[in-house]
C-alpha positions, 0 to 999 in steps of 0.5 A, spaced: 283 537 588 282 539 580 284 546 580 285 552 584 285 560 583 288 565 587 284 572 585 284 579 587 277 582 588 277 585 582 277 579 578 285 579 577 288 572 577 294 572 581 295 564 581 292 558 577 293 551 577 290 545 573 291 538 576 286 535 571 286 534 564 280 539 563 280 545 557 276 550 561 278 557 560 282 560 566 280 567 565 273 566 563 272 562 570 276 567 574 271 572 572 265 568 574 268 566 580 270 573 582 263 575 580 259 570 584 263 572 590 261 579 589 254 578 588 254 574 595 258 579 598 253 584 596 248 581 601 253 581 607 254 574 606 260 570 605 260 564 600 263 558 602 262 553 596 257 552 590 256 545 587 254 543 580 253 536 578 260 535 576 264 540 580 264 543 587 268 550 588 270 552 595 271 559 597 276 562 602 276 570 603 282 573 606 285 580 606 281 582 600 283 575 596 279 570 594 282 563 594 278 558 590 279 550 589 275 546 584 274 539 587 269 533 585 263 533 589 264 527 593 270 530 596 268 533 603 268 541 603 270 542 610 276 539 609 277 543 602 276 549 606 281 548 611 286 546 606 284 553 603 285 556 609 292 554 610 294 556 603 291 563 604 296 563 611 302 561 607 300 566 601 299 572 606 306 570 609 310 569 602 307 576 599 306 582 603 299 586 603 303 592 601 306 589 595 299 587 592 296 594 594 301 599 592 298 600 585 304 598 581 304 593 576 304 586 579 308 581 576 304 575 576 309 570 575 312 571 582 306 568 585 308 561 582 312 560 588 306 558 592 305 552 587 309 547 592 306 549 598 299 548 594 301 541 592 303 539 599 297 542 603 293 538 598 297 532 598 298 532 590 304 529 587 309 534 583 309 529 577 301 529 577 300 535 572 306 532 567 303 525 567 296 528 566 299 532 560 301 525 557 294 521 559 289 522 553 283 519 554 285 514 548 291 512 552 288 511 558 283 506 555 289 503 552 292 502 559 286 499 562 288 492 563 287 489 569 287 482 572 281 479 575 282 482 582 284 489 579 278 489 575 273 487 580 276 492 585 275 497 579 268 496 578 266 496 585 269 503 586 266 505 580 259 503 582 260 505 589 264 512 587 268 511 594 269 505 598 273 503 604 278 497 605 273 494 610 267 495 604 272 492 599 274 486 604 266 485 606 263 485 599 268 482 594 270 477 599 278 477 599 283 477 604 286 483 608 292 482 604 289 482 597 285 488 598 291 492 601 296 489 595 291 491 590 289 498 592 297 499 593 298 497 585 292 501 583 294 507 587 301 507 584 299 507 577 294 513 578 288 508 577 285 510 584 286 515 589 286 515 597 281 520 600 280 522 607 273 522 610 270 527 615 272 522 621 279 521 619 278 514 616 280 513 609 276 511 603 278 510 595 275 513 589 277 513 581 283 517 579 280 523 575 285 521 570 281 515 569 274 517 571 271 518 564 275 513 561 273 507 565 
């Protein structure tokens, strides 16, 4: 996941968090997401997700609130939707509906308490945002120094977009042990990330931080 929004139907943003290094305008996008949801709702329908060439926005409506996750198009949308649904459940438990509709000014900072729950449900490590702030594109490019196995594996993942361990062993002709150890090293250094397929199996893709630099 790259970003998440929790909005009121009016477009007021209660919570927003970035997990990538984009410079998008939070308020502009919040208004757009609310408008899209209202437009689709005017036809008596509920939007599930919209997709561009670079991003997918997954929507979940719950008690007059809009939960939106921005992900890479390669991510499995139904899994993202299920995780958003769990975020909505936790949010509704943490913050009463009466508090939101009382008419009193809403202290937005109060909703930051949902952040650890979002990270946990989406499997995002707490230090990711801090690291993203220090990893400019130039710095990432300087750090892309690999041995031969790592370089081959990174090139293969970049070409295929997402691969399984079985595919790595088969096409690169390396041992199970070498594949696992190389993936572990690249994953720990935030060069690749592990993702989940619809059937529960795992695959790997480039980490968002390095996708544009490699």
